[in-house]
ROTOR-281865 format. One record per residue (C-alpha): residue number from 1; y, x, z. Coordinates in steps of 0.001 Angstrom, whole numbers, plus 524288, in hexadecimal, padded with zeros to 5 digits. Each point is the difference from the previous one (the first is absolute). Example, Ala and Ser with C-alpha at 12.3 -4.5 7.8 and 13.67 -1.06 7.14 Angstrom:
// ROTOR-281865
<1, <7EE6C, 8300C, 81E78>>
<2, <80D70, 8055A, 7FD6C>>
This chain:
// ROTOR-281865
<1, <A4FD4, 55526, DA023>>
<2, <80A5D, 8061D, 808DB>>
<3, <7FDA0, 80D1F, 7F96A>>
<4, <8028F, 7FA11, 7F2A8>>
<5, <80CAB, 7FA29, 804F8>>
<6, <80436, 80D35, 80560>>
<7, <7FD2D, 80780, 7F384>>
<8, <8069F, 7F588, 7F7C2>>
<9, <80C12, 80074, 80886>>
<10, <80100, 80EC9, 7FED5>>
<11, <7FEAD, 7FF7D, 7F128>>
<12, <80A76, 7F583, 7FEEF>>
<13, <80940, 807BA, 808B1>>
<14, <7FE1C, 80C8C, 7F82C>>
<15, <8024A, 7F976, 7F2FB>>
<16, <80BC4, 7F868, 80510>>
<17, <80632, 80CBB, 8045C>>
<18, <7FFB7, 80507, 7F212>>
<19, <80381, 7F4F1, 7F696>>
<20, <7FDF2, 80883, 7F40D>>
<21, <7F15C, 7FF28, 80227>>
<22, <7FEF0, 7F136, 80014>>
<23, <7FC4D, 800DC, 7F1AF>>
<24, <7F3B0, 80824, 7FE4E>>
<25, <802A2, 804F0, 7F250>>
<26, <80283, 80D92, 7FADC>>
<27, <80BB8, 801E3, 7F736>>
<28, <7FCAC, 809C4, 7F55B>>
<29, <80D4A, 7FDAF, 7F99B>>
<30, <8060A, 80730, 80B9D>>
<31, <7F76A, 80C06, 7FE3E>>
<32, <80798, 80C7C, 801E9>>
<33, <80B2F, 7F955, 80747>>
<34, <7FB54, 80427, 80D82>>
<35, <8005B, 80D81, 80605>>
<36, <7F7CC, 80647, 80A81>>
<37, <7F3BC, 7FF81, 7F7AB>>
<38, <7F957, 809B6, 80916>>
<39, <7FE9F, 7F49F, 80985>>
<40, <7F5A4, 7FA77, 7F6D3>>
<41, <7F747, 80C11, 800E0>>
<42, <7F49B, 7FF7A, 80973>>
<43, <7FF10, 80DDC, 80589>>
<44, <7F3AD, 7FDA0, 8082C>>
<45, <7F2C4, 80442, 7FADA>>
<46, <7F73D, 7F5CF, 8064E>>
<47, <806F8, 7F36C, 7FC39>>
<48, <80401, 804B9, 7F26B>>
<49, <7F19A, 80238, 7FCF0>>
<50, <7FE97, 7F18B, 7FD45>>
<51, <80DA4, 7FDCE, 7FB03>>
<52, <80566, 7F966, 80C11>>
<53, <7F6DF, 7F461, 7FEA6>>
<54, <7FDA2, 80037, 80EAD>>
<55, <80D77, 7FBB2, 804B3>>
<56, <7F958, 7F575, 80829>>
<57, <7F5EB, 808EB, 80654>>
<58, <80692, 80D5B, 8004E>>
<59, <7FFD0, 805D0, 80D99>>
<60, <805E1, 80BC9, 8067F>>
<61, <80B98, 80883, 7FCAF>>
<62, <7FEAB, 7FE18, 7F13D>>
<63, <803A2, 7F1B9, 801F3>>
<64, <80E2F, 80407, 8014B>>
<65, <800BF, 80009, 7F115>>
<66, <7F881, 7F3A2, 7FC26>>
<67, <800BA, 7F6FC, 80BBD>>
<68, <805A8, 80585, 80C7F>>
<69, <7F895, 7F5F8, 80825>>
<70, <7F3B7, 80839, 7FE41>>
<71, <8057F, 80AFC, 80858>>
<72, <7FD9C, 7F731, 80BC4>>
<73, <7F194, 803CF, 7FEFC>>
<74, <80280, 80E33, 803FE>>
<75, <7F82A, 8026A, 80C75>>
<76, <806B4, 80C1D, 8056D>>
<77, <8065A, 80A50, 7F762>>
<78, <7FEAE, 80205, 7F158>>
<79, <80540, 80B2F, 7F7AA>>
<80, <7FFA1, 80100, 7F122>>
<81, <8044A, 80AAC, 7F6A9>>
<82, <7FEF5, 7FD30, 7F17D>>
<83, <8043A, 8063A, 7F343>>
<84, <800A1, 7F986, 7F2BF>>
<85, <800A9, 80620, 7F292>>
<86, <8077F, 7F4E2, 7F9D0>>
<87, <7FD09, 7FDF0, 7F195>>
<88, <7F9FE, 80D78, 7FE50>>
<89, <80761, 807B0, 7F5E6>>
<90, <80D90, 7FBBE, 8044A>>
<91, <800E8, 80A4C, 80AB3>>
<92, <80342, 7F5A4, 80A39>>
<93, <7F996, 800BE, 80D5C>>
<94, <800C4, 7F6FE, 80BCD>>
<95, <7FE4E, 804B7, 80DF2>>
<96, <7FD88, 7F5C2, 80A59>>
<97, <7FEB1, 80034, 80EBB>>
<98, <7FD9D, 7F512, 8099E>>
<99, <7FDC8, 7FDD5, 80E7F>>
<100, <7FC04, 7F3AB, 8074A>>
<101, <7FF81, 7FE81, 80EB3>>
<102, <7FAAC, 7F4C1, 8080D>>
<103, <809D1, 7FA61, 8099B>>
<104, <7FAE6, 7F788, 80AFC>>
<105, <7F50E, 7F65F, 7FD3D>>
<106, <8040F, 7FA8E, 7F2D9>>
<107, <80B8A, 80784, 7FA41>>
<108, <7FFE3, 80B82, 7F687>>
<109, <80B87, 808A0, 7FC22>>
<110, <7FF10, 80778, 7F320>>
<111, <807C4, 80A22, 7F879>>
<112, <7FE22, 80387, 7F1AB>>
<113, <80742, 80A1C, 7F7CA>>
<114, <7FE8D, 800E3, 7F137>>
<115, <8066C, 80AE4, 7F81C>>
<116, <7FF59, 801CD, 7F145>>
<117, <8012C, 80D7C, 7F9E6>>
<118, <8042B, 8019B, 7F1C3>>
<119, <80080, 80ECA, 7FF71>>
<120, <80BB1, 80793, 7FACA>>
<121, <80754, 7F9D5, 7F4AA>>
<122, <8098E, 806EF, 7F702>>
<123, <80E6C, 7FD4A, 801F4>>
<124, <805CA, 7FBCC, 7F30A>>
<125, <80DD8, 7FD3F, 7FB76>>
<126, <8066A, 7FB00, 7F39E>>
<127, <802A8, 80E07, 7FBF5>>
<128, <7F28F, 804F9, 80458>>
<129, <7F645, 7F515, 7FD18>>
<130, <7F491, 80987, 800CB>>
<131, <80352, 8046A, 80DC3>>
<132, <7FF0A, 80E2E, 8041A>>
<133, <80A43, 7FF1E, 80ABA>>
<134, <7F706, 7FCED, 80B65>>
<135, <7F72C, 7F579, 8053E>>
<136, <80063, 7F4A3, 80987>>
<137, <7F5A2, 7F85B, 8074F>>
<138, <800EF, 7F111, 80108>>
<139, <7FBB2, 7FA59, 80CF0>>
<140, <7FA8F, 7F28A, 80330>>
<141, <7FC3E, 7FCC4, 80DFF>>
<142, <7FC1F, 7F38F, 8071E>>
<143, <7FEB2, 7FF1E, 80EB5>>
<144, <7F9A7, 7F3ED, 805BF>>
<145, <7FF68, 7FBF1, 80E43>>
<146, <7F78F, 7F43C, 80306>>
<147, <7FB4B, 7F7D6, 80B45>>
<148, <7F42E, 7F716, 7FF4E>>
<149, <7F9BA, 7F72F, 80A02>>
<150, <7F3A6, 7F80D, 801D7>>
<151, <804B1, 7F257, 80377>>
<152, <7F20C, 7FB22, 801EC>>
<153, <7F237, 80370, 7FBCB>>
<154, <80332, 7FA67, 7F297>>
<155, <80E7E, 80215, 7FD4D>>
<156, <80680, 80D37, 7FE21>>
<157, <80DF3, 8029A, 7FBE1>>
<158, <80930, 80B62, 7FDFA>>
<159, <80D15, 8048C, 7FACC>>
<160, <804B9, 80CBE, 7F9F7>>
<161, <80DB1, 80598, 7FEE9>>
<162, <8016B, 809F4, 7F513>>
<163, <80A49, 80A52, 7FD68>>
<164, <80124, 80380, 7F19D>>
<165, <8061E, 80CA4, 7FB2E>>
<166, <8018E, 8043D, 7F1D5>>
<167, <807A7, 80C1D, 7FC27>>
<168, <8028E, 80A76, 7F5E4>>
<169, <808E2, 80BD4, 8016D>>
<170, <80CC9, 7F891, 7FEE8>>
<171, <7FD0D, 7F186, 80232>>
<172, <7F83F, 7F7FE, 809B1>>
<173, <7FCF2, 7F239, 8044F>>
<174, <7FB46, 7FAD9, 80D14>>
<175, <7FAF4, 7F2A1, 80384>>
<176, <7F850, 7F7A0, 80976>>
<177, <7F4B6, 7F6CA, 7FD86>>
<178, <7F75F, 7F6D6, 807B2>>
<179, <7F17E, 7FCC0, 7FEF0>>
<180, <7F928, 7F51A, 80775>>
<181, <7F207, 7FB49, 7FFB1>>
<182, <7F570, 7F81D, 806A0>>
<183, <7F12B, 7FFEC, 7FF8A>>
<184, <7F6DB, 7F512, 803E0>>
<185, <7F1BA, 802B4, 80349>>
<186, <7F5F1, 7F52E, 80147>>
<187, <7F18B, 7FD35, 7FDFD>>
<188, <7F45D, 800DE, 8091D>>
<189, <7FFBE, 80ECC, 7FEF0>>
<190, <80EA2, 801B9, 7FD38>>
<191, <7FC35, 80257, 7F1EE>>
<192, <80A50, 7F7AE, 7F935>>
<193, <80D86, 805D6, 7FE52>>
<194, <80CEF, 7FAA7, 7FB1C>>
<195, <80CF4, 80714, 7FF37>>
<196, <80DF1, 7FEBD, 7FB4C>>
<197, <80A8B, 80A75, 7FFAB>>
<198, <80E18, 80128, 7FB80>>
<199, <80444, 80D95, 7FBFB>>
<200, <80C57, 80772, 7FC94>>
<201, <809DE, 7F5B9, 803F7>>
<202, <80D59, 805EC, 8023E>>
<203, <80E1B, 8019C, 7FB99>>
<204, <803E9, 8064E, 7F329>>
<205, <800DC, 80EC2, 7FED3>>
<206, <80A1F, 80834, 7F903>>
<207, <80126, 80E4A, 7FC13>>
<208, <80B8C, 8080C, 804B8>>
<209, <803D9, 80E3F, 7FF15>>
<210, <806F9, 80A95, 7F85F>>
<211, <7F71E, 7FDBF, 7F465>>
<212, <80796, 7F392, 7FD0D>>
<213, <80D3F, 806C3, 7FF6B>>
<214, <80699, 808F7, 7F62B>>
<215, <80CB2, 80770, 7FE45>>
<216, <809AA, 7FB6F, 7F5B1>>
<217, <80E2C, 80131, 7FBD9>>
<218, <8090C, 7F46D, 7FE74>>
<219, <807C8, 80121, 7F352>>
<220, <80DB5, 804FC, 802BB>>
<221, <7FBFA, 80603, 80CFF>>
<222, <7FAFA, 80DEB, 8018A>>
<223, <7F92F, 7FD36, 80CED>>
<224, <7F16D, 7FD0C, 80051>>
<225, <7FAE1, 7F42F, 80706>>
<226, <7F291, 7FCB2, 8051E>>
<227, <7FB27, 7F31F, 7FAA0>>
<228, <7F476, 7F965, 80690>>
<229, <7F7A3, 7F67E, 7F85A>>
<230, <7FA46, 7F43D, 806AA>>
<231, <7F14D, 7FEF8, 7FF31>>
<232, <7F967, 7F2D6, 7FEBE>>
<233, <7F873, 7FB81, 80BD7>>
<234, <7F1B6, 7FC28, 7FEBC>>
<235, <7F645, 7F755, 806E1>>
<236, <7F33C, 803F3, 8065A>>
<237, <7F2D6, 7FC6C, 7F9B9>>
<238, <7FC96, 7F518, 80972>>
<239, <7F2B0, 7F988, 7FEFB>>
<240, <7F689, 7F6A8, 8067C>>
<241, <7F197, 802F1, 8027D>>
<242, <7F61D, 7F520, 8023E>>
<243, <7F20C, 80451, 80278>>
<244, <7F27B, 7FBBD, 80447>>
<245, <7F369, 80736, 80317>>
<246, <7F205, 7FCDE, 803EE>>
<247, <7F635, 808EF, 806D7>>
<248, <7F1A8, 7FEE8, 7FBFC>>
<249, <7F717, 80590, 80A80>>
<250, <7F3B6, 80529, 7F954>>
<251, <7FA33, 8052A, 80CB6>>
<252, <80504, 806D2, 80C24>>
<253, <80297, 80CA1, 7F88C>>
<254, <804D4, 7FAFC, 7F2E7>>
<255, <80B8F, 7F75F, 7FCA2>>
<256, <806B3, 7FBF3, 7F36F>>
<257, <80E00, 7FAFE, 7FF8C>>
<258, <805BE, 7F885, 7F481>>
<259, <80EC9, 7FF00, 7FFB1>>
<260, <80AAD, 7FAB3, 7F75D>>
<261, <80EC8, 800C3, 80004>>
<262, <80B05, 7F971, 7F88C>>
<263, <80CE9, 8074A, 7FF36>>
<264, <80C46, 7F8B0, 7FC20>>
<265, <80A05, 80A0F, 7FB9D>>
<266, <80E57, 7FC82, 7FF5D>>
<267, <80313, 809B6, 7F539>>
<268, <7F3AD, 8013E, 7F7F6>>
<269, <7F351, 7F940, 7FC91>>
<270, <7F719, 7F99E, 809F9>>
<271, <7F36C, 80738, 80313>>
<272, <7F244, 7FB8D, 80362>>
<273, <7F714, 809C0, 806D7>>
<274, <7F16C, 7FEE7, 802D8>>
<275, <7F7F9, 809EB, 8078B>>
<276, <7F30D, 802E3, 80698>>
<277, <7FCB4, 80942, 80B11>>
<278, <7F27A, 80400, 804A1>>
<279, <7FEF1, 80549, 80DCF>>
<280, <7F494, 80784, 805E7>>
<281, <80297, 7FED0, 80EA0>>
<282, <80CD3, 80730, 801DD>>
<283, <7FB66, 80C72, 7F94B>>
<284, <8014C, 7FD21, 7F181>>
<285, <80863, 7F678, 7F848>>
<286, <80015, 7FE28, 7F145>>
<287, <80A3D, 7F784, 7F991>>
<288, <80522, 7FBDB, 7F2DA>>
<289, <809AE, 7F663, 7FA61>>
<290, <80756, 7FAF9, 7F44D>>
<291, <80E55, 7FC63, 7FEF1>>
<292, <80400, 7F662, 7F561>>
<293, <80D55, 7FC35, 7FB09>>
<294, <80413, 7F9A1, 7F356>>
<295, <7FE5C, 80941, 7F47D>>
<296, <7F8D5, 80AB3, 8077A>>
<297, <7F4B6, 80022, 7F645>>
<298, <80942, 8016D, 7F46B>>
<299, <80468, 80E20, 7FEA0>>
<300, <80B5A, 7FBFD, 7F753>>
<301, <805A1, 7F632, 809B7>>
<302, <7FBC4, 805AD, 80D1A>>
<303, <80BA6, 80234, 80905>>
<304, <7F911, 8084F, 80A24>>
<305, <7F9B3, 80D5E, 7FF1D>>
<306, <7F430, 7FB02, 8077A>>
<307, <7F50E, 7F9F3, 7F828>>
<308, <7F99B, 7F850, 80B11>>
<309, <7F3AC, 806D1, 80533>>
<310, <7FFEF, 80793, 80CB9>>
<311, <7F5EF, 80548, 80970>>
<312, <7FDF7, 80864, 80BED>>
<313, <7F7AF, 803AD, 80B96>>
<314, <800CB, 8036A, 80E67>>
<315, <7F7A0, 808FC, 80837>>
<316, <8021E, 7FE58, 80E97>>
<317, <7F9F4, 8088D, 80A7A>>
<318, <7FF6D, 7FB8E, 80E56>>
<319, <80559, 80A60, 8092C>>
<320, <7FE25, 7F956, 80D15>>
<321, <7F86E, 7F342, 8008B>>
<322, <8043E, 7FD42, 80DF8>>
<323, <80E86, 80109, 7FCDA>>
<324, <7FE54, 7FA9B, 7F247>>
<325, <806A2, 80BA0, 7F986>>
<326, <7FCCD, 8039F, 7F1F8>>
<327, <80410, 80850, 7F467>>
<328, <800AE, 7FA18, 7F269>>
<329, <8021B, 804B3, 7F21E>>
<330, <80522, 7F63A, 7F5F8>>
<331, <80153, 80125, 7F140>>
<332, <804CA, 7F6BD, 7F573>>
<333, <80248, 80014, 7F15A>>
<334, <80835, 7F6A0, 7F7DE>>
<335, <7FE4B, 8006D, 7F146>>
<336, <80C05, 80116, 7F767>>
<337, <80405, 8018E, 7F1D3>>
<338, <80776, 80876, 7FD24>>
<339, <7FDCF, 80B27, 80995>>
<340, <7F371, 802D7, 8074E>>
<341, <8001D, 7F613, 80AD3>>
<342, <80457, 800BD, 80E29>>
<343, <7F7B3, 8079A, 809B5>>
<344, <801D5, 7FE56, 80EA0>>
<345, <7F90D, 806ED, 80B20>>
<346, <80219, 7FD36, 80E61>>
<347, <7FB91, 804D7, 80D46>>
<348, <7FED6, 7F620, 80B06>>
<349, <7FE8C, 802BB, 80E8D>>
<350, <7FD0B, 7F55E, 809F0>>
<351, <8018F, 80401, 80E27>>
């Protein structure tokens, strides 16, 4: 009973800190009014293989995206490199790196860097709409630093501070955001999981730079003046994740996990995600999921490129059983229309 009181108190405190989440309802009428949409992209191969359904049971470094509390389960040191071909055919790639390190008996410090590459785009002007005068490369980068802690054998919590950078050749925007999450594990075999996480909560961002200024002449004056336009500021795509998962132990070598997640988006439709993962010891994992939001089955009214299904697998090879080190290869695929889906491959090292 004391554990229930503790978890309830933490949930109430988190929600009270962010009043905008007291109403769990997406607002599709505000779609397109937020910026920083790259914050909604899961760049990790393992968790994206079942659509993020496992926000309550995700463990390790990848938890820094879905529910930072899960990073508290890192035993020693964990490294991940991943690369995503985002909506194949667009020419957009995502490179991701992360590091988690155990501190003391119950704390874990993590770092994650996500960078999106758009290739070289033609510079165009009013006089040269077809380009031909050079290229530029947009840059989007998120850097997250998190700390998570095991408060007991059942309650885990964490917080992430994110630095957001968006830029083109002559304009840029920088911002800060905060994530916070908790996980609660119960059951005779610790096979029941609950989780809640707030993501992308932060002040408004605004673009600045030479791209918002131009040279002009005031009538009656031969001198040119530089006039700077004011850009509108924009909010971050904040959201709330609520998840649950249950582990079915088939035998000592085989386990099946069923998971579900509800995402309340502040600037778009709510999402419901269901997923399954089969695990053969720690060597092989197969997973799949489905993400649903209103209108996703109607091609004419769908407001996302993703169509719902996703899947993936993990192959993990033990390197040193005494030290618990291992090498893993993760892959995921998310179906989309248009384009040819999102492919993500990752390499994981536990030391």
